[in-house]
KOLPA-188548 format. One record per residue (C-alpha): x, y, z; residue in three letters. Coordinates in Angstrom, 1 decimal. Layout:
+--------+--------+--------+-----+
:      u :      v :      w : res :
+--------+--------+--------+-----+
:      X :      Y :      Z : ALA :
...
+--------+--------+--------+-----+
//
This chain:
+--------+--------+--------+-----+
:      u :      v :      w : res :
+--------+--------+--------+-----+
:    0.0 :    0.0 :    0.0 : MET :
:    1.4 :    3.4 :   -1.0 : SER :
:    1.8 :    6.0 :    1.7 : ALA :
:   -0.8 :    8.8 :    1.6 : SER :
:    0.4 :   12.0 :    0.1 : ARG :
:    0.2 :   15.2 :    2.2 : PRO :
:   -2.7 :   17.5 :    1.3 : LEU :
:   -1.4 :   20.4 :   -0.8 : VAL :
:   -3.8 :   23.4 :   -1.0 : PRO :
:   -4.7 :   24.3 :   -4.5 : ARG :
:   -3.6 :   27.7 :   -5.8 : THR :
:   -5.6 :   27.7 :   -9.0 : ASP :
:   -9.0 :   28.2 :   -7.5 : LEU :
:  -10.9 :   31.4 :   -8.5 : PRO :
:  -11.2 :   34.2 :   -6.0 : ASP :
:  -13.8 :   36.9 :   -6.8 : VAL :
:  -13.1 :   38.8 :   -3.6 : ALA :
:  -10.7 :   41.1 :   -5.4 : GLY :
:  -13.2 :   42.1 :   -8.2 : HIS :
:  -14.5 :   45.6 :   -8.5 : ALA :
:  -17.2 :   46.6 :   -6.0 : VAL :
:  -20.5 :   47.8 :   -7.4 : PRO :
:  -22.2 :   50.6 :   -5.3 : LEU :
:  -19.0 :   50.8 :   -3.2 : ALA :
:  -19.5 :   52.0 :    0.4 : ARG :
:  -18.3 :   50.9 :    3.9 : PRO :
:  -20.6 :   48.6 :    5.9 : LEU :
:  -21.5 :   48.9 :    9.6 : ASP :
:  -21.3 :   45.1 :   10.4 : TRP :
:  -20.6 :   42.0 :    8.5 : VAL :
:  -20.2 :   38.5 :    9.9 : GLY :
:  -22.0 :   35.4 :   11.0 : MET :
:  -24.9 :   34.6 :   13.3 : GLU :
:  -25.9 :   31.4 :   15.0 : GLY :
:  -22.5 :   29.8 :   15.2 : ILE :
:  -22.5 :   26.6 :   17.3 : ALA :
:  -19.4 :   26.3 :   19.5 : LEU :
:  -18.4 :   25.2 :   23.0 : PRO :
:  -17.4 :   27.8 :   25.6 : VAL :
:  -15.8 :   27.6 :   29.0 : ARG :
:  -17.7 :   29.5 :   31.8 : VAL :
:  -17.6 :   29.8 :   35.5 : SER :
:  -19.5 :   27.2 :   37.5 : ASP :
:  -20.1 :   29.6 :   40.4 : GLY :
:  -17.9 :   27.5 :   42.7 : ALA :
:  -14.4 :   28.4 :   41.6 : GLY :
:  -14.3 :   26.0 :   38.7 : GLY :
:  -15.3 :   26.0 :   35.0 : GLN :
:  -17.9 :   24.2 :   32.9 : LEU :
:  -17.9 :   23.7 :   29.1 : GLN :
:  -21.3 :   24.5 :   27.7 : VAL :
:  -22.8 :   24.7 :   24.2 : ALA :
:  -23.2 :   28.3 :   23.0 : ALA :
:  -24.9 :   30.1 :   20.1 : ASN :
:  -22.6 :   32.9 :   18.9 : ILE :
:  -22.9 :   35.9 :   16.6 : ASP :
:  -19.6 :   37.5 :   15.4 : LEU :
:  -19.2 :   40.5 :   13.1 : SER :
:  -16.7 :   43.2 :   12.2 : VAL :
:  -17.2 :   46.5 :   10.3 : ASN :
:  -16.1 :   46.7 :    6.7 : LEU :
:  -14.3 :   50.1 :    6.7 : SER :
:  -12.8 :   50.0 :    3.2 : ASN :
:  -15.5 :   50.9 :    0.7 : PRO :
:  -13.5 :   49.3 :   -2.1 : ASP :
:  -13.3 :   45.9 :   -0.5 : ALA :
:  -16.0 :   43.5 :   -1.7 : ARG :
:  -16.2 :   41.6 :    1.5 : GLY :
:  -14.5 :   40.5 :    4.7 : ILE :
:  -12.4 :   37.3 :    5.2 : HIS :
:  -15.3 :   35.3 :    6.6 : MET :
:  -13.5 :   31.9 :    7.0 : SER :
:  -10.6 :   33.6 :    8.8 : ARG :
:  -13.1 :   35.1 :   11.2 : LEU :
:  -14.7 :   31.8 :   12.0 : TYR :
:  -11.5 :   29.9 :   12.4 : LEU :
:  -10.0 :   32.6 :   14.6 : GLN :
:  -13.1 :   32.4 :   16.8 : LEU :
:  -13.0 :   28.7 :   17.1 : GLN :
:   -9.3 :   28.6 :   18.0 : GLU :
:   -9.7 :   31.6 :   20.4 : GLY :
:  -12.6 :   30.0 :   22.3 : LEU :
:  -10.6 :   26.8 :   22.7 : ALA :
:   -7.9 :   28.9 :   24.5 : ARG :
:   -9.9 :   31.6 :   26.3 : GLU :
:  -12.4 :   31.3 :   29.0 : ALA :
:  -15.3 :   33.9 :   29.0 : ILE :
:  -13.8 :   36.8 :   31.0 : THR :
:  -13.5 :   40.5 :   30.1 : PRO :
:   -9.8 :   40.0 :   29.2 : ALA :
:  -10.6 :   36.9 :   27.2 : GLY :
:  -13.4 :   38.7 :   25.3 : LEU :
:  -11.1 :   41.7 :   24.5 : ARG :
:   -8.5 :   39.3 :   23.1 : HIS :
:  -11.0 :   37.5 :   21.0 : LEU :
:  -12.2 :   40.8 :   19.5 : LEU :
:   -8.7 :   42.1 :   18.9 : GLN :
:   -7.9 :   38.9 :   17.0 : GLU :
:  -11.1 :   39.2 :   15.0 : SER :
:  -10.1 :   42.7 :   13.8 : ILE :
:   -6.5 :   41.5 :   13.1 : ALA :
:   -7.7 :   38.6 :   11.1 : SER :
:   -9.2 :   41.0 :    8.5 : GLN :
:   -5.8 :   42.5 :    7.5 : SER :
:   -6.8 :   46.1 :    7.7 : GLY :
:  -10.4 :   45.8 :    6.4 : LEU :
:  -11.9 :   46.3 :    9.9 : ALA :
:  -11.5 :   48.5 :   12.9 : SER :
:  -14.3 :   47.3 :   15.1 : GLN :
:  -15.7 :   43.9 :   16.2 : ALA :
:  -18.8 :   42.7 :   18.0 : ARG :
:  -19.5 :   39.4 :   19.7 : LEU :
:  -22.7 :   37.9 :   21.2 : LYS :
:  -22.6 :   34.7 :   23.2 : ILE :
:  -25.8 :   32.9 :   24.3 : ARG :
:  -25.8 :   29.9 :   26.5 : TYR :
:  -27.5 :   28.4 :   29.6 : GLU :
:  -25.5 :   28.7 :   32.8 : ALA :
:  -25.9 :   25.7 :   35.2 : LEU :
:  -25.6 :   26.6 :   38.9 : LEU :
:  -25.9 :   24.3 :   41.8 : GLN :
:  -28.4 :   25.5 :   44.4 : ARG :
:  -28.9 :   24.2 :   48.0 : ARG :
:  -32.3 :   23.2 :   49.3 : ALA :
:  -33.9 :   25.6 :   51.8 : LEU :
:  -33.8 :   23.2 :   54.8 : GLU :
:  -32.7 :   19.7 :   53.8 : SER :
:  -29.1 :   18.7 :   52.8 : GLU :
:  -29.9 :   18.3 :   49.1 : PHE :
:  -28.7 :   20.3 :   46.2 : THR :
:  -29.8 :   20.5 :   42.6 : GLY :
:  -28.9 :   22.2 :   39.3 : TRP :
:  -30.7 :   25.2 :   38.0 : LYS :
:  -30.4 :   26.8 :   34.5 : ARG :
:  -30.2 :   30.5 :   33.8 : TYR :
:  -30.3 :   31.7 :   30.2 : PRO :
:  -27.4 :   34.2 :   29.6 : VAL :
:  -26.4 :   36.5 :   26.8 : GLU :
:  -23.1 :   38.4 :   26.7 : ILE :
:  -22.5 :   41.2 :   24.2 : GLU :
:  -19.0 :   42.5 :   23.8 : ALA :
:  -17.9 :   45.3 :   21.4 : THR :
:  -14.4 :   46.6 :   20.7 : LEU :
:  -14.2 :   50.0 :   19.1 : SER :
:  -11.1 :   52.3 :   19.0 : GLU :
:   -9.6 :   50.2 :   21.8 : GLY :
:  -12.6 :   50.6 :   24.1 : HIS :
:  -14.3 :   47.5 :   25.3 : LEU :
:  -18.1 :   47.7 :   26.0 : HIS :
:  -19.6 :   44.8 :   27.9 : LEU :
:  -23.3 :   44.0 :   28.4 : ALA :
:  -24.6 :   41.0 :   30.4 : LEU :
:  -28.1 :   39.7 :   30.1 : GLY :
:  -29.7 :   36.9 :   32.0 : PHE :
:  -33.0 :   35.8 :   33.5 : SER :
:  -34.1 :   34.1 :   36.7 : LEU :
:  -37.3 :   32.6 :   38.0 : GLU :
:  -39.0 :   33.1 :   41.3 : TYR :
:  -42.4 :   32.7 :   42.9 : SER :
:  -44.8 :   35.6 :   43.5 : SER :
:  -47.8 :   35.5 :   45.8 : THR :
:  -50.4 :   38.3 :   45.2 : CYS :
:  -50.8 :   40.6 :   48.2 : PRO :
:  -54.4 :   41.4 :   47.3 : ALA :
:  -55.3 :   37.8 :   47.0 : SER :
:  -53.6 :   37.1 :   50.4 : ALA :
:  -55.7 :   39.8 :   52.1 : ALA :
:  -58.9 :   38.4 :   50.6 : LEU :
:  -57.9 :   34.9 :   51.7 : SER :
:  -57.2 :   36.1 :   55.3 : ARG :
:  -60.6 :   37.7 :   55.4 : GLN :
:  -62.3 :   34.5 :   54.2 : ALA :
:  -60.4 :   32.5 :   56.8 : ASN :
:  -61.4 :   34.9 :   59.5 : ALA :
:  -65.1 :   34.8 :   58.5 : GLU :
:  -65.1 :   31.0 :   58.6 : ARG :
:  -63.5 :   31.0 :   62.0 : PHE :
:  -66.2 :   33.3 :   63.3 : SER :
:  -68.9 :   31.1 :   61.8 : GLU :
:  -67.5 :   27.9 :   63.2 : ASP :
:  -66.8 :   29.3 :   66.7 : PHE :
:  -69.6 :   31.8 :   67.1 : ALA :
:  -71.2 :   29.8 :   70.0 : ALA :
:  -68.0 :   28.3 :   71.4 : ALA :
:  -67.1 :   29.6 :   74.8 : ARG :
:  -64.5 :   29.4 :   76.1 : PRO :
:  -62.0 :   28.5 :   73.3 : LEU :
:  -58.9 :   26.5 :   74.1 : SER :
:  -55.6 :   26.7 :   72.2 : VAL :
:  -55.9 :   23.0 :   71.4 : GLU :
:  -59.3 :   23.4 :   69.8 : VAL :
:  -58.1 :   26.3 :   67.7 : VAL :
:  -54.9 :   24.5 :   66.7 : HIS :
:  -56.9 :   21.4 :   65.6 : ASP :
:  -59.3 :   23.6 :   63.6 : TRP :
:  -56.4 :   25.4 :   61.9 : LEU :
:  -54.9 :   22.1 :   60.9 : GLU :
:  -58.2 :   20.8 :   59.4 : SER :
:  -59.6 :   21.5 :   56.0 : GLU :
:  -62.1 :   23.9 :   57.6 : ARG :
:  -59.2 :   26.0 :   58.7 : GLY :
:  -58.4 :   27.1 :   55.1 : MET :
:  -61.4 :   28.8 :   53.5 : ALA :
:  -59.3 :   30.4 :   50.8 : ALA :
:  -55.7 :   30.5 :   49.5 : THR :
:  -54.0 :   33.3 :   47.7 : PRO :
:  -53.0 :   32.8 :   44.1 : HIS :
:  -49.3 :   32.5 :   43.3 : ALA :
:  -47.4 :   31.9 :   40.1 : GLN :
:  -44.0 :   31.3 :   38.7 : ARG :
:  -42.4 :   34.6 :   37.7 : SER :
:  -39.4 :   35.7 :   35.7 : ARG :
:  -36.9 :   38.6 :   36.0 : ALA :
:  -35.1 :   39.5 :   32.8 : GLN :
:  -32.1 :   41.7 :   33.4 : VAL :
:  -29.5 :   43.4 :   31.2 : ARG :
:  -26.6 :   45.4 :   32.6 : VAL :
:  -23.9 :   47.5 :   31.0 : ASP :
:  -20.7 :   46.7 :   32.9 : LEU :
:  -17.9 :   48.9 :   33.9 : ARG :
:  -14.6 :   47.7 :   32.4 : ALA :
:  -12.4 :   47.4 :   35.5 : GLN :
:  -13.4 :   44.0 :   36.7 : PHE :
:  -11.6 :   40.7 :   36.0 : ASP :
:  -14.6 :   38.4 :   36.0 : GLU :
:  -18.1 :   38.7 :   34.6 : LEU :
:  -20.3 :   39.2 :   37.7 : PRO :
:  -23.0 :   36.7 :   36.6 : LEU :
:  -23.1 :   34.5 :   39.7 : VAL :
:  -22.9 :   37.4 :   42.2 : PRO :
:  -25.7 :   39.3 :   40.5 : LEU :
:  -27.9 :   36.2 :   40.4 : ILE :
:  -27.2 :   35.5 :   44.1 : ASP :
:  -28.0 :   39.1 :   45.1 : ALA :
:  -31.2 :   39.2 :   43.0 : LEU :
:  -32.5 :   35.9 :   44.3 : GLU :
:  -31.8 :   37.1 :   47.9 : ALA :
:  -33.7 :   40.3 :   47.3 : ALA :
:  -36.7 :   38.6 :   45.7 : LEU :
:  -36.4 :   35.9 :   48.4 : ALA :
:  -38.5 :   33.3 :   46.7 : THR :
:  -36.4 :   31.8 :   43.9 : PRO :
:  -37.7 :   28.6 :   42.4 : VAL :
:  -36.2 :   25.4 :   43.9 : GLN :
:  -34.5 :   22.3 :   42.6 : THR :
:  -34.3 :   19.4 :   45.0 : ALA :
:  -37.3 :   19.6 :   47.4 : VAL :
:  -38.4 :   17.5 :   50.4 : LYS :
:  -41.4 :   18.3 :   52.5 : ARG :
:  -39.4 :   20.4 :   54.9 : VAL :
:  -38.1 :   22.5 :   52.0 : ASP :
:  -41.6 :   22.9 :   50.5 : GLU :
:  -42.9 :   24.2 :   53.9 : GLN :
:  -40.0 :   26.6 :   54.1 : ALA :
:  -40.8 :   27.8 :   50.5 : PHE :
:  -44.5 :   28.4 :   51.5 : ALA :
:  -43.3 :   30.4 :   54.5 : ARG :
:  -41.0 :   32.6 :   52.3 : LEU :
:  -43.9 :   33.2 :   50.0 : ASN :
:  -46.1 :   34.4 :   52.9 : ALA :
:  -43.3 :   36.6 :   54.1 : GLU :
:  -42.7 :   38.1 :   50.7 : ASN :
:  -46.1 :   39.0 :   49.1 : LEU :
:  -45.3 :   40.8 :   45.8 : MET :
:  -47.1 :   42.6 :   43.0 : PHE :
:  -44.9 :   42.9 :   39.9 : CYS :
:  -44.3 :   46.5 :   40.9 : GLU :
:  -42.8 :   45.3 :   44.2 : ASP :
:  -40.6 :   42.8 :   42.4 : ALA :
:  -39.3 :   45.4 :   40.0 : ALA :
:  -38.3 :   47.7 :   42.8 : ARG :
:  -36.5 :   44.9 :   44.6 : ARG :
:  -34.5 :   44.1 :   41.4 : VAL :
:  -33.7 :   47.8 :   40.9 : ALA :
:  -32.5 :   48.2 :   44.5 : SER :
:  -29.8 :   45.5 :   43.8 : VAL :
:  -28.7 :   46.8 :   40.4 : LEU :
:  -28.6 :   50.5 :   41.4 : SER :
:  -26.2 :   49.8 :   44.2 : SER :
:  -23.8 :   47.5 :   42.4 : ASP :
:  -20.4 :   49.2 :   41.6 : ALA :
:  -19.9 :   46.9 :   38.6 : ARG :
:  -23.0 :   48.1 :   36.9 : VAL :
:  -23.0 :   51.3 :   34.8 : GLU :
:  -26.6 :   51.0 :   33.5 : ARG :
:  -29.4 :   48.5 :   33.9 : TYR :
:  -32.8 :   47.6 :   32.6 : GLU :
:  -35.1 :   44.8 :   33.9 : ALA :
:  -38.4 :   43.4 :   33.1 : THR :
:  -40.4 :   41.3 :   35.7 : VAL :
:  -43.2 :   39.1 :   34.4 : SER :
:  -45.8 :   37.4 :   36.7 : HIS :
:  -47.4 :   34.6 :   34.7 : PHE :
:  -50.8 :   35.0 :   36.4 : GLU :
:  -52.8 :   32.1 :   37.6 : SER :
:  -55.9 :   34.4 :   38.1 : LEU :
:  -55.9 :   35.9 :   34.6 : HIS :
:  -55.0 :   34.6 :   31.1 : PRO :
:  -52.6 :   37.5 :   30.7 : HIS :
:  -49.4 :   38.4 :   32.5 : ASP :
:  -48.6 :   41.2 :   34.9 : ALA :
:  -45.4 :   43.0 :   33.8 : VAL :
:  -43.2 :   45.8 :   35.2 : ALA :
:  -40.1 :   47.4 :   33.7 : ARG :
:  -37.4 :   49.5 :   35.4 : VAL :
:  -34.1 :   51.0 :   34.2 : SER :
:  -31.5 :   53.4 :   35.5 : GLY :
:  -27.9 :   54.7 :   35.2 : THR :
:  -25.5 :   54.5 :   38.1 : ASN :
:  -23.2 :   57.4 :   39.1 : PRO :
+--------+--------+--------+-----+
//
């Protein structure tokens, strides 16, 4: 059997990239969207995870006489760069610098969007169990004239119990208590305790629903790590009722107590989110949308809030 010959690139293939450009003008952005590649991200516990990502990458075409950019160079540079670089501000800057350099003078700006699902381990409220929870993430990085602009978007889910419904339920419970014990004199603690534990002791329950906070922040450039996990932790602490993973009965009861202690309209939730983002030194500007997927109505209750930090 003869030895295989090394592959020699052909030099006689046609290249139309150098042809004259009709309607010549520079272009704002040229590139690719929906690139499937693995990326390395923080696992929130000091390590890294490799996850599947959906990526958009583009550069400006600043030379009006150039027909197009070097698309294959851009893709190969991105693939090689992500194999080396974890997703950090410094790593993103390097990827964008290499994207511009790959165009041999055709581009002076680059923009990258990375979408993936962060997987974070979360402890149960009371029991010893843990479970994984996913958080959709989008990172947008733009490099222009040496300045890196970073935006971080993500969403998280929580439970919201309606304050108005809770008040109406308390009233219904009180009215039933009055009906059931109108003639009872005297009342012992044991009798009331047993009544409260019975089905008669719950005349009504407030409506609650799974809810979602969608957040986008423009980040200041002086931090070494993307603050995804710290921001998620701070927002879940402020909302106080994040959805759970592994749940035993003791955890479910603790979750019910948290809901009772944190009754929220969508307006209340939006203010809680804003209180976190407006006080974070890493955040330059923020915008957030909270959506309560109503169990009472066929439509959602939504509140939006935004701000710029000094």
